[in-house]
C-alpha positions in Angstrom: -0.2 -0.2 0.0 1.2 3.4 -0.7 -0.1 6.9 0.7 -1.9 9.0 -1.4 -1.7 13.0 -2.0 -3.7 13.4 1.3 -2.1 10.9 3.5 -1.5 12.7 6.9 0.7 10.8 9.6 -0.7 10.9 13.1 0.6 13.5 15.6 1.6 10.9 17.9 4.1 9.1 15.3 5.2 12.4 14.2 6.4 13.4 17.9 7.7 9.8 18.6 9.8 10.5 15.3 10.8 13.7 16.4 11.8 12.5 20.4 14.0 9.5 19.0 17.3 10.5 21.0 20.2 8.7 19.6 18.6 7.2 16.6 20.7 7.7 12.9 18.3 9.0 10.0 18.0 5.7 8.9 16.7 4.4 12.0 14.1 7.4 12.0 13.3 6.8 8.2 12.6 2.9 8.9 10.2 3.8 11.9 8.4 6.2 9.9 8.0 4.1 7.0 6.7 1.0 9.3 4.1 3.5 11.5 3.1 5.2 7.6 2.3 1.4 6.7 1.0 0.3 9.8 -2.0 3.4 9.8 -2.9 2.4 5.9 -3.6 -0.9 7.2 -5.5 0.3 9.7 -7.5 2.5 8.0 -8.8 -0.6 5.8 -12.3 -1.6 6.1 -13.3 -5.2 5.7 -16.4 -5.6 3.3 -18.5 -8.2 5.1 -21.9 -9.8 3.6 -24.7 -7.8 4.7 -26.3 -9.4 7.9 -29.9 -10.6 8.1 -32.0 -8.9 10.2 -35.2 -11.4 10.8 -35.1 -13.3 14.0 -32.8 -15.9 15.5 -30.1 -15.8 18.2 -27.1 -14.1 17.5 -24.7 -16.3 19.5 -21.4 -17.7 18.7 -22.3 -20.8 17.0 -21.1 -23.0 19.6 -23.3 -25.6 21.2 -22.3 -27.7 24.1 -23.9 -31.2 23.1 -22.7 -34.5 24.1 -21.7 -35.1 20.4 -19.3 -31.8 20.3 -15.8 -32.1 19.9 -15.2 -31.2 23.2 -14.0 -33.9 25.7 -16.4 -34.7 28.3 -14.8 -35.1 32.1 
């Protein structure tokens, strides 16, 4: 992923880069690139199928029966 023309790095990340005491320019650039990638990946929206709003329970789908895969004590 690449940042677009309107990409803005978060203030917190900019502050962290500015406060990197004793770090070389190469280390700062590497950290900055990692933070840009992380921010871009965090903005990705996962598309899902629309949910059925009609009745029925909305649990985890886990059932605790005698035929379940969990061993009984």
